[in-house]
N, CA, C, O and the ligand as a Tripos MOL2 file, in Angstrom:
@<TRIPOS>MOLECULE
protein
  249   247    63     0     0
PROTEIN
NO_CHARGES

@<TRIPOS>ATOM
      1 N           0.8310   -1.2050    0.0010 N.3       1 MET1
      2 CA         -0.0030   -0.0030   -0.0010 C.3       1 MET1
      3 C           0.8710    1.2700   -0.0010 C.2       1 MET1
      4 O           1.9230    1.3120    0.6370 O.2       1 MET1
      5 N           0.4410    2.2390   -0.6860 N.am      2 ASN2
      6 CA          1.2150    3.4770   -0.8460 C.3       2 ASN2
      7 C           0.9620    4.4520    0.3020 C.2       2 ASN2
      8 O          -0.1710    4.8900    0.5010 O.2       2 ASN2
      9 N           2.0050    4.7940    1.0590 N.am      3 ASN3
     10 CA          1.8590    5.6880    2.2100 C.3       3 ASN3
     11 C           1.3580    7.0740    1.8230 C.2       3 ASN3
     12 O           0.5150    7.6550    2.5070 O.2       3 ASN3
     13 N           1.8720    7.5850    0.7440 N.am      4 GLN4
     14 CA          1.5010    8.9190    0.3010 C.3       4 GLN4
     15 C           0.0050    9.0140    0.0620 C.2       4 GLN4
     16 O          -0.6380    9.9750    0.4860 O.2       4 GLN4
     17 N          -0.5460    8.0220   -0.6120 N.am      5 SER5
     18 CA         -1.9700    8.0790   -0.8960 C.3       5 SER5
     19 C          -2.7930    7.8550    0.3490 C.2       5 SER5
     20 O          -3.8980    8.3870    0.4590 O.2       5 SER5
     21 N          -2.2700    7.0620    1.3140 N.am      6 ASN6
     22 CA         -2.9790    6.8940    2.5750 C.3       6 ASN6
     23 C          -3.0650    8.1990    3.3270 C.2       6 ASN6
     24 O          -4.1010    8.5200    3.9090 O.2       6 ASN6
     25 N          -1.9610    8.9680    3.3170 N.am      7 MET7
     26 CA         -1.9650   10.2530    3.9980 C.3       7 MET7
     27 C          -2.9480   11.1930    3.3380 C.2       7 MET7
     28 O          -3.6440   11.9480    4.0160 O.2       7 MET7
     29 N          -3.0080   11.1520    2.0360 N.am      8 SER8
     30 CA         -3.9710   11.9920    1.3220 C.3       8 SER8
     31 C          -5.3900   11.6400    1.7090 C.2       8 SER8
     32 O          -6.2380   12.5150    1.8830 O.2       8 SER8
     33 N          -5.6430   10.3380    1.8450 N.am      9 LYS9
     34 CA         -6.9960    9.8950    2.2310 C.3       9 LYS9
     35 C          -7.3520   10.4100    3.6330 C.2       9 LYS9
     36 O          -8.4630   10.8850    3.8730 O.2       9 LYS9
     37 N          -6.3800   10.3030    4.5540 N.am     10 VAL10
     38 CA         -6.6260   10.7520    5.9280 C.3      10 VAL10
     39 C          -6.9150   12.2700    5.9230 C.2      10 VAL10
     40 O          -7.8600   12.7320    6.5630 O.2      10 VAL10
     41 N          -6.1000   13.0170    5.2040 N.am     11 LEU11
     42 CA         -6.2850   14.4680    5.1580 C.3      11 LEU11
     43 C          -7.6310   14.8240    4.5300 C.2      11 LEU11
     44 O          -8.3030   15.7550    4.9740 O.2      11 LEU11
     45 N          -8.0120   14.0910    3.5140 N.am     12 ALA12
     46 CA         -9.2920   14.3260    2.8760 C.3      12 ALA12
     47 C         -10.4280   14.0880    3.8470 C.2      12 ALA12
     48 O         -11.4170   14.8220    3.8570 O.2      12 ALA12
     49 N         -10.2780   13.0290    4.6840 N.am     13 PHE13
     50 CA        -11.3140   12.7230    5.6670 C.3      13 PHE13
     51 C         -11.4040   13.8180    6.7240 C.2      13 PHE13
     52 O         -12.4970   14.1570    7.1790 O.2      13 PHE13
     53 N         -10.2450   14.3770    7.1180 N.am     14 PHE14
     54 CA        -10.2730   15.4310    8.1240 C.3      14 PHE14
     55 C         -10.9500   16.6810    7.6100 C.2      14 PHE14
     56 O         -11.5810   17.4090    8.3760 O.2      14 PHE14
     57 N         -10.8260   16.9340    6.3350 N.am     15 SER15
     58 CA        -11.4200   18.1570    5.7840 C.3      15 SER15
     59 C         -12.8810   17.9620    5.3960 C.2      15 SER15
     60 O         -13.5820   18.9160    5.0600 O.2      15 SER15
     61 N         -13.3210   16.7170    5.4480 N.am     16 GLU16
     62 CA        -14.6880   16.4220    5.0680 C.3      16 GLU16
     63 C         -15.6750   17.0000    6.1040 C.2      16 GLU16
     64 O         -15.4550   16.8660    7.3080 O.2      16 GLU16
     65 N         -16.7180   17.6180    5.6520 N.am     17 SER17
     66 CA        -17.7030   18.1700    6.5650 C.3      17 SER17
     67 C         -18.5380   17.0840    7.2020 C.2      17 SER17
     68 O         -18.9550   16.1290    6.5470 O.2      17 SER17
     69 N         -18.7770   17.2460    8.5040 N.am     18 LYS18
     70 CA        -19.6380   16.3300    9.2310 C.3      18 LYS18
     71 C         -20.7910   17.1150    9.8340 C.2      18 LYS18
     72 O         -20.6440   18.2870   10.1810 O.2      18 LYS18
     73 N         -21.9210   16.4680    9.9550 N.am     19 PHE19
     74 CA        -23.1050   17.1560   10.4300 C.3      19 PHE19
     75 C         -23.7730   16.3740   11.5500 C.2      19 PHE19
     76 O         -23.8160   15.1440   11.5390 O.2      19 PHE19
     77 N         -24.2950   17.1280   12.5220 N.am     20 CYS20
     78 CA        -25.0020   16.5120   13.6380 C.3      20 CYS20
     79 C         -26.1340   15.6360   13.1420 C.2      20 CYS20
     80 O         -26.8810   16.0310   12.2460 O.2      20 CYS20
     81 N         -26.2690   14.4440   13.7190 N.am     21 ASN21
     82 CA        -27.3330   13.5310   13.3040 C.3      21 ASN21
     83 C         -28.7150   14.0600   13.6610 C.2      21 ASN21
     84 O         -29.7110   13.7120   13.0280 O.2      21 ASN21
     85 N         -28.7590   14.9170   14.6970 N.am     22 ASP22
     86 CA        -30.0370   15.3870   15.1860 C.3      22 ASP22
     87 C         -30.5070   16.6630   14.4960 C.2      22 ASP22
     88 O         -31.6660   16.7660   14.0960 O.2      22 ASP22
     89 N         -29.6010   17.6390   14.3580 N.am     23 CYS23
     90 CA        -30.0610   18.9540   13.8870 C.3      23 CYS23
     91 C         -29.3230   19.4320   12.6350 C.2      23 CYS23
     92 O         -29.5510   20.5440   12.1590 O.2      23 CYS23
     93 N         -28.4300   18.5770   12.1050 N.am     24 ASP24
     94 CA        -27.7040   18.9230   10.8730 C.3      24 ASP24
     95 C         -26.7790   20.1090   10.9910 C.2      24 ASP24
     96 O         -26.3820   20.6860    9.9790 O.2      24 ASP24
     97 N         -26.4300   20.4850   12.2030 N.am     25 THR25
     98 CA        -25.4360   21.5400   12.3860 C.3      25 THR25
     99 C         -24.0620   21.0290   11.9320 C.2      25 THR25
    100 O         -23.6970   19.8840   12.2020 O.2      25 THR25
    101 N         -23.3290   21.8670   11.2610 N.am     26 ARG26
    102 CA        -22.0050   21.4670   10.7900 C.3      26 ARG26
    103 C         -21.0600   21.3060   11.9850 C.2      26 ARG26
    104 O         -20.9700   22.1840   12.8420 O.2      26 ARG26
    105 N         -20.3640   20.1740   12.0240 N.am     27 ILE27
    106 CA        -19.4640   19.8410   13.1360 C.3      27 ILE27
    107 C         -18.0180   20.0250   12.6970 C.2      27 ILE27
    108 O         -17.6210   19.5720   11.6240 O.2      27 ILE27
    109 N         -17.2450   20.6870   13.5290 N.am     28 ARG28
    110 CA        -15.8100   20.7640   13.2760 C.3      28 ARG28
    111 C         -15.1470   19.6230   13.9990 C.2      28 ARG28
    112 O         -15.5160   19.2900   15.1250 O.2      28 ARG28
    113 N         -14.1590   19.0170   13.3510 N.am     29 PHE29
    114 CA        -13.4780   17.8830   13.9780 C.3      29 PHE29
    115 C         -12.8790   18.3210   15.3150 C.2      29 PHE29
    116 O         -12.1980   19.3440   15.3840 O.2      29 PHE29
    117 N         -13.1250   17.5680   16.3510 N.am     30 GLY30
    118 CA        -12.6480   17.9090   17.6780 C.3      30 GLY30
    119 C         -13.7660   18.3000   18.6180 C.2      30 GLY30
    120 O         -13.6040   18.2340   19.8370 O.2      30 GLY30
    121 N         -14.9180   18.7130   18.0620 N.am     31 ASP31
    122 CA        -16.0580   19.0070   18.9050 C.3      31 ASP31
    123 C         -16.5200   17.7190   19.5590 C.2      31 ASP31
    124 O         -16.6570   16.6900   18.8980 O.2      31 ASP31
    125 N         -16.7620   17.7810   20.8710 N.am     32 ILE32
    126 CA        -17.1840   16.5990   21.5820 C.3      32 ILE32
    127 C         -18.6910   16.4330   21.5140 C.2      32 ILE32
    128 O         -19.2120   15.3210   21.4310 O.2      32 ILE32
    129 N         -19.3800   17.5680   21.5530 N.am     33 ASP33
    130 CA        -20.8300   17.4930   21.3470 C.3      33 ASP33
    131 C         -21.2560   18.6130   20.4270 C.2      33 ASP33
    132 O         -20.5070   19.5600   20.1840 O.2      33 ASP33
    133 N         -22.4710   18.4910   19.9190 N.am     34 CYS34
    134 CA        -22.9660   19.4760   18.9550 C.3      34 CYS34
    135 C         -23.0610   20.8510   19.5870 C.2      34 CYS34
    136 O         -23.6550   20.9940   20.6560 O.2      34 CYS34
    137 N         -22.4810   21.8860   18.9410 N.am     35 PRO35
    138 CA        -22.5400   23.2330   19.4890 C.3      35 PRO35
    139 C         -23.9520   23.8170   19.4410 C.2      35 PRO35
    140 O         -24.2230   24.8270   20.0910 O.2      35 PRO35
    141 N         -24.8300   23.2090   18.6980 N.am     36 HIS36
    142 CA        -26.1990   23.7140   18.5730 C.3      36 HIS36
    143 C         -27.1580   23.0210   19.5420 C.2      36 HIS36
    144 O         -27.8330   23.6790   20.3340 O.2      36 HIS36
    145 N         -27.2110   21.7030   19.4730 N.am     37 CYS37
    146 CA        -28.2170   20.9900   20.2930 C.3      37 CYS37
    147 C         -27.5910   20.2050   21.4310 C.2      37 CYS37
    148 O         -28.3100   19.6360   22.2530 O.2      37 CYS37
    149 N         -26.2320   20.1610   21.4980 N.am     38 GLY38
    150 CA        -25.5960   19.4780   22.5880 C.3      38 GLY38
    151 C         -25.5730   17.9640   22.4470 C.2      38 GLY38
    152 O         -25.1700   17.2490   23.3630 O.2      38 GLY38
    153 N         -26.0070   17.4890   21.2970 N.am     39 CYS39
    154 CA        -26.0290   16.0420   21.0350 C.3      39 CYS39
    155 C         -24.6280   15.4440   21.1340 C.2      39 CYS39
    156 O         -23.6680   16.0300   20.6340 O.2      39 CYS39
    157 N         -24.5020   14.2870   21.7740 N.am     40 ASP40
    158 CA        -23.2410   13.5640   21.8970 C.3      40 ASP40
    159 C         -22.8050   13.1100   20.4920 C.2      40 ASP40
    160 O         -23.5920   12.5270   19.7460 O.2      40 ASP40
    161 N         -21.5350   13.3870   20.1480 N.am     41 LEU41
    162 CA        -21.0610   13.0780   18.8020 C.3      41 LEU41
    163 C         -20.2740   11.7920   18.7040 C.2      41 LEU41
    164 O         -19.6610   11.5070   17.6750 O.2      41 LEU41
    165 N         -20.2880   11.0020   19.7900 N.am     42 ASP42
    166 CA        -19.5410    9.7440   19.7820 C.3      42 ASP42
    167 C         -19.8500    8.8840   18.5670 C.2      42 ASP42
    168 O         -18.9470    8.4040   17.8820 O.2      42 ASP42
    169 N         -21.1410    8.6970   18.3110 N.am     43 ASP43
    170 CA        -21.5570    7.8510   17.1870 C.3      43 ASP43
    171 C         -21.0040    8.3860   15.8780 C.2      43 ASP43
    172 O         -20.5400    7.6330   15.0220 O.2      43 ASP43
    173 N         -21.0640    9.7280   15.7410 N.am     44 LEU44
    174 CA        -20.5930   10.3510   14.5240 C.3      44 LEU44
    175 C         -19.1090   10.0480   14.2880 C.2      44 LEU44
    176 O         -18.6950    9.7080   13.1790 O.2      44 LEU44
    177 N         -18.3110   10.1830   15.3770 N.am     45 TYR45
    178 CA        -16.8760    9.9500   15.2390 C.3      45 TYR45
    179 C         -16.5780    8.4640   15.0330 C.2      45 TYR45
    180 O         -15.6590    8.1120   14.2930 O.2      45 TYR45
    181 N         -17.3520    7.5890   15.6870 N.am     46 MET46
    182 CA        -17.1310    6.1660   15.4960 C.3      46 MET46
    183 C         -17.3950    5.7850   14.0480 C.2      46 MET46
    184 O         -16.6480    5.0160   13.4440 O.2      46 MET46
    185 N         -18.4700    6.3380   13.5060 N.am     47 GLN47
    186 CA        -18.8160    6.0540   12.1220 C.3      47 GLN47
    187 C         -17.7540    6.6310   11.1850 C.2      47 GLN47
    188 O         -17.3760    6.0190   10.1860 O.2      47 GLN47
    189 N         -17.2850    7.8360   11.5430 N.am     48 TRP48
    190 CA        -16.2620    8.4980   10.7490 C.3      48 TRP48
    191 C         -14.9900    7.6680   10.7510 C.2      48 TRP48
    192 O         -14.3820    7.4720    9.6990 O.2      48 TRP48
    193 N         -14.5760    7.1770   11.9150 N.am     49 ALA49
    194 CA        -13.3730    6.3760   12.0490 C.3      49 ALA49
    195 C         -13.5170    5.0660   11.2950 C.2      49 ALA49
    196 O         -12.5920    4.6010   10.6290 O.2      49 ALA49
    197 N         -14.7180    4.4770   11.4190 N.am     50 HIS50
    198 CA        -15.0060    3.2330   10.7200 C.3      50 HIS50
    199 C         -14.8540    3.4010    9.2150 C.2      50 HIS50
    200 O         -14.2460    2.5660    8.5460 O.2      50 HIS50
    201 N         -15.4150    4.4970    8.6840 N.am     51 ASN51
    202 CA        -15.3280    4.7550    7.2620 C.3      51 ASN51
    203 C         -13.8910    4.9930    6.8320 C.2      51 ASN51
    204 O         -13.4740    4.5650    5.7560 O.2      51 ASN51
    205 N         -13.1400    5.6790    7.6830 N.am     52 LEU52
    206 CA        -11.7430    5.9710    7.3540 C.3      52 LEU52
    207 C         -10.9360    4.6610    7.2760 C.2      52 LEU52
    208 O         -10.1660    4.4540    6.3380 O.2      52 LEU52
    209 N         -11.1200    3.7970    8.2590 N.am     53 LEU53
    210 CA        -10.3930    2.5230    8.2770 C.3      53 LEU53
    211 C         -10.7760    1.6700    7.0640 C.2      53 LEU53
    212 O          -9.9340    1.0150    6.4490 O.2      53 LEU53
    213 N         -12.0640    1.6980    6.7420 N.am     54 LYS54
    214 CA        -12.5220    0.9400    5.5860 C.3      54 LYS54
    215 C         -11.8640    1.4830    4.3250 C.2      54 LYS54
    216 O         -11.4660    0.7420    3.4270 O.2      54 LYS54
    217 N         -11.7670    2.8290    4.2970 N.am     55 ASN55
    218 CA        -11.1610    3.4830    3.1450 C.3      55 ASN55
    219 C          -9.6850    3.1150    3.0080 C.2      55 ASN55
    220 O          -9.1510    3.0440    1.9010 O.2      55 ASN55
    221 N          -9.0400    2.8830    4.1430 N.am     56 LEU56
    222 CA         -7.6190    2.5310    4.1020 C.3      56 LEU56
    223 C          -7.4110    1.0160    4.0230 C.2      56 LEU56
    224 O          -6.2790    0.5340    4.0300 O.2      56 LEU56
    225 N          -8.5030    0.2870    3.9480 N.am     57 ASN57
    226 CA         -8.4410   -1.1620    3.8260 C.3      57 ASN57
    227 C          -7.7470   -1.8300    4.9930 C.2      57 ASN57
    228 O          -7.0760   -2.8470    4.8170 O.2      57 ASN57
    229 N          -7.8970   -1.2770    6.1730 N.am     58 CYS58
    230 CA         -7.2850   -1.9400    7.3170 C.3      58 CYS58
    231 C          -8.3550   -2.0750    8.4500 C.2      58 CYS58
    232 O          -8.0470   -1.9960    9.6400 O.2      58 CYS58
    233 N          -9.5960   -2.2770    8.0180 N.am     59 GLU59
    234 CA        -10.6760   -2.4420    8.9720 C.3      59 GLU59
    235 C         -10.4410   -3.6730    9.8360 C.2      59 GLU59
    236 O         -10.0710   -4.7370    9.3390 O.2      59 GLU59
    237 N         -10.6600   -3.5100   11.1280 N.am     60 GLU60
    238 CA        -10.5050   -4.6520   12.0360 C.3      60 GLU60
    239 C         -11.5800   -5.6750   11.7330 C.2      60 GLU60
    240 O         -12.7430   -5.3460   11.5010 O.2      60 GLU60
    241 N         -11.1500   -6.9260   11.7420 N.am     61 GLU61
    242 CA        -12.1370   -7.9880   11.5390 C.3      61 GLU61
    243 C         -12.4260   -8.6400   12.8790 C.2      61 GLU61
    244 O         -11.6340   -9.4230   13.4050 O.2      61 GLU61
    245 N         -13.5950   -8.2860   13.4150 N.am     62 ASN62
    246 CA        -13.9940   -8.9370   14.6530 C.3      62 ASN62
    247 C         -15.5010   -8.9430   14.7950 C.2      62 ASN62
    248 O         -16.0260   -9.4540   15.7850 O.2      62 ASN62
    249 ZN        -27.1060   19.0270   16.8970 Zn       63 ZN63
@<TRIPOS>BOND
     1     1     2 1
     2     2     3 1
     3     3     4 2
     4     3     5 am
     5     5     6 1
     6     6     7 1
     7     7     8 2
     8     7     9 am
     9     9    10 1
    10    10    11 1
    11    11    12 2
    12    11    13 am
    13    13    14 1
    14    14    15 1
    15    15    16 2
    16    15    17 am
    17    17    18 1
    18    18    19 1
    19    19    20 2
    20    19    21 am
    21    21    22 1
    22    22    23 1
    23    23    24 2
    24    23    25 am
    25    25    26 1
    26    26    27 1
    27    27    28 2
    28    27    29 am
    29    29    30 1
    30    30    31 1
    31    31    32 2
    32    31    33 am
    33    33    34 1
    34    34    35 1
    35    35    36 2
    36    35    37 am
    37    37    38 1
    38    38    39 1
    39    39    40 2
    40    39    41 am
    41    41    42 1
    42    42    43 1
    43    43    44 2
    44    43    45 am
    45    45    46 1
    46    46    47 1
    47    47    48 2
    48    47    49 am
    49    49    50 1
    50    50    51 1
    51    51    52 2
    52    51    53 am
    53    53    54 1
    54    54    55 1
    55    55    56 2
    56    55    57 am
    57    57    58 1
    58    58    59 1
    59    59    60 2
    60    59    61 am
    61    61    62 1
    62    62    63 1
    63    63    64 2
    64    63    65 am
    65    65    66 1
    66    66    67 1
    67    67    68 2
    68    67    69 am
    69    69    70 1
    70    70    71 1
    71    71    72 2
    72    71    73 am
    73    73    74 1
    74    74    75 1
    75    75    76 2
    76    75    77 am
    77    77    78 1
    78    78    79 1
    79    79    80 2
    80    79    81 am
    81    81    82 1
    82    82    83 1
    83    83    84 2
    84    83    85 am
    85    85    86 1
    86    86    87 1
    87    87    88 2
    88    87    89 am
    89    89    90 1
    90    90    91 1
    91    91    92 2
    92    91    93 am
    93    93    94 1
    94    94    95 1
    95    95    96 2
    96    95    97 am
    97    97    98 1
    98    98    99 1
    99    99   100 2
   100    99   101 am
   101   101   102 1
   102   102   103 1
   103   103   104 2
   104   103   105 am
   105   105   106 1
   106   106   107 1
   107   107   108 2
   108   107   109 am
   109   109   110 1
   110   110   111 1
   111   111   112 2
   112   111   113 am
   113   113   114 1
   114   114   115 1
   115   115   116 2
   116   115   117 am
   117   117   118 1
   118   118   119 1
   119   119   120 2
   120   119   121 am
   121   121   122 1
   122   122   123 1
   123   123   124 2
   124   123   125 am
   125   125   126 1
   126   126   127 1
   127   127   128 2
   128   127   129 am
   129   129   130 1
   130   130   131 1
   131   131   132 2
   132   131   133 am
   133   133   134 1
   134   134   135 1
   135   135   136 2
   136   135   137 am
   137   137   138 1
   138   138   139 1
   139   139   140 2
   140   139   141 am
   141   141   142 1
   142   142   143 1
   143   143   144 2
   144   143   145 am
   145   145   146 1
   146   146   147 1
   147   147   148 2
   148   147   149 am
   149   149   150 1
   150   150   151 1
   151   151   152 2
   152   151   153 am
   153   153   154 1
   154   154   155 1
   155   155   156 2
   156   155   157 am
   157   157   158 1
   158   158   159 1
   159   159   160 2
   160   159   161 am
   161   161   162 1
   162   162   163 1
   163   163   164 2
   164   163   165 am
   165   165   166 1
   166   166   167 1
   167   167   168 2
   168   167   169 am
   169   169   170 1
   170   170   171 1
   171   171   172 2
   172   171   173 am
   173   173   174 1
   174   174   175 1
   175   175   176 2
   176   175   177 am
   177   177   178 1
   178   178   179 1
   179   179   180 2
   180   179   181 am
   181   181   182 1
   182   182   183 1
   183   183   184 2
   184   183   185 am
   185   185   186 1
   186   186   187 1
   187   187   188 2
   188   187   189 am
   189   189   190 1
   190   190   191 1
   191   191   192 2
   192   191   193 am
   193   193   194 1
   194   194   195 1
   195   195   196 2
   196   195   197 am
   197   197   198 1
   198   198   199 1
   199   199   200 2
   200   199   201 am
   201   201   202 1
   202   202   203 1
   203   203   204 2
   204   203   205 am
   205   205   206 1
   206   206   207 1
   207   207   208 2
   208   207   209 am
   209   209   210 1
   210   210   211 1
   211   211   212 2
   212   211   213 am
   213   213   214 1
   214   214   215 1
   215   215   216 2
   216   215   217 am
   217   217   218 1
   218   218   219 1
   219   219   220 2
   220   219   221 am
   221   221   222 1
   222   222   223 1
   223   223   224 2
   224   223   225 am
   225   225   226 1
   226   226   227 1
   227   227   228 2
   228   227   229 am
   229   229   230 1
   230   230   231 1
   231   231   232 2
   232   231   233 am
   233   233   234 1
   234   234   235 1
   235   235   236 2
   236   235   237 am
   237   237   238 1
   238   238   239 1
   239   239   240 2
   240   239   241 am
   241   241   242 1
   242   242   243 1
   243   243   244 2
   244   243   245 am
   245   245   246 1
   246   246   247 1
   247   247   248 2
@<TRIPOS>SUBSTRUCTURE
     1 MET1         2 RESIDUE 1 A MET
     2 ASN2         6 RESIDUE 1 A ASN
     3 ASN3        10 RESIDUE 1 A ASN
     4 GLN4        14 RESIDUE 1 A GLN
     5 SER5        18 RESIDUE 1 A SER
     6 ASN6        22 RESIDUE 1 A ASN
     7 MET7        26 RESIDUE 1 A MET
     8 SER8        30 RESIDUE 1 A SER
     9 LYS9        34 RESIDUE 1 A LYS
    10 VAL10       38 RESIDUE 1 A VAL
    11 LEU11       42 RESIDUE 1 A LEU
    12 ALA12       46 RESIDUE 1 A ALA
    13 PHE13       50 RESIDUE 1 A PHE
    14 PHE14       54 RESIDUE 1 A PHE
    15 SER15       58 RESIDUE 1 A SER
    16 GLU16       62 RESIDUE 1 A GLU
    17 SER17       66 RESIDUE 1 A SER
    18 LYS18       70 RESIDUE 1 A LYS
    19 PHE19       74 RESIDUE 1 A PHE
    20 CYS20       78 RESIDUE 1 A CYS
    21 ASN21       82 RESIDUE 1 A ASN
    22 ASP22       86 RESIDUE 1 A ASP
    23 CYS23       90 RESIDUE 1 A CYS
    24 ASP24       94 RESIDUE 1 A ASP
    25 THR25       98 RESIDUE 1 A THR
    26 ARG26      102 RESIDUE 1 A ARG
    27 ILE27      106 RESIDUE 1 A ILE
    28 ARG28      110 RESIDUE 1 A ARG
    29 PHE29      114 RESIDUE 1 A PHE
    30 GLY30      118 RESIDUE 1 A GLY
    31 ASP31      122 RESIDUE 1 A ASP
    32 ILE32      126 RESIDUE 1 A ILE
    33 ASP33      130 RESIDUE 1 A ASP
    34 CYS34      134 RESIDUE 1 A CYS
    35 PRO35      138 RESIDUE 1 A PRO
    36 HIS36      142 RESIDUE 1 A HIS
    37 CYS37      146 RESIDUE 1 A CYS
    38 GLY38      150 RESIDUE 1 A GLY
    39 CYS39      154 RESIDUE 1 A CYS
    40 ASP40      158 RESIDUE 1 A ASP
    41 LEU41      162 RESIDUE 1 A LEU
    42 ASP42      166 RESIDUE 1 A ASP
    43 ASP43      170 RESIDUE 1 A ASP
    44 LEU44      174 RESIDUE 1 A LEU
    45 TYR45      178 RESIDUE 1 A TYR
    46 MET46      182 RESIDUE 1 A MET
    47 GLN47      186 RESIDUE 1 A GLN
    48 TRP48      190 RESIDUE 1 A TRP
    49 ALA49      194 RESIDUE 1 A ALA
    50 HIS50      198 RESIDUE 1 A HIS
    51 ASN51      202 RESIDUE 1 A ASN
    52 LEU52      206 RESIDUE 1 A LEU
    53 LEU53      210 RESIDUE 1 A LEU
    54 LYS54      214 RESIDUE 1 A LYS
    55 ASN55      218 RESIDUE 1 A ASN
    56 LEU56      222 RESIDUE 1 A LEU
    57 ASN57      226 RESIDUE 1 A ASN
    58 CYS58      230 RESIDUE 1 A CYS
    59 GLU59      234 RESIDUE 1 A GLU
    60 GLU60      238 RESIDUE 1 A GLU
    61 GLU61      242 RESIDUE 1 A GLU
    62 ASN62      246 RESIDUE 1 A ASN
    63 ZN63       249 GROUP 0 **** ****
């Protein structure tokens, strides 16, 4: 696997916009909860991480 392209994928994921599942407020990476409705963003980050790992083809098999 090519490291350079993996880094590009990671950077692309970081710059990707994420939105609150409840109120669609735009979330900046690092926010722990939604600045608008206070919704916990754990699920959002877990899903985000899951997609990133899948994208890098190193998803854990369990
Ligand atoms: Zn929200």
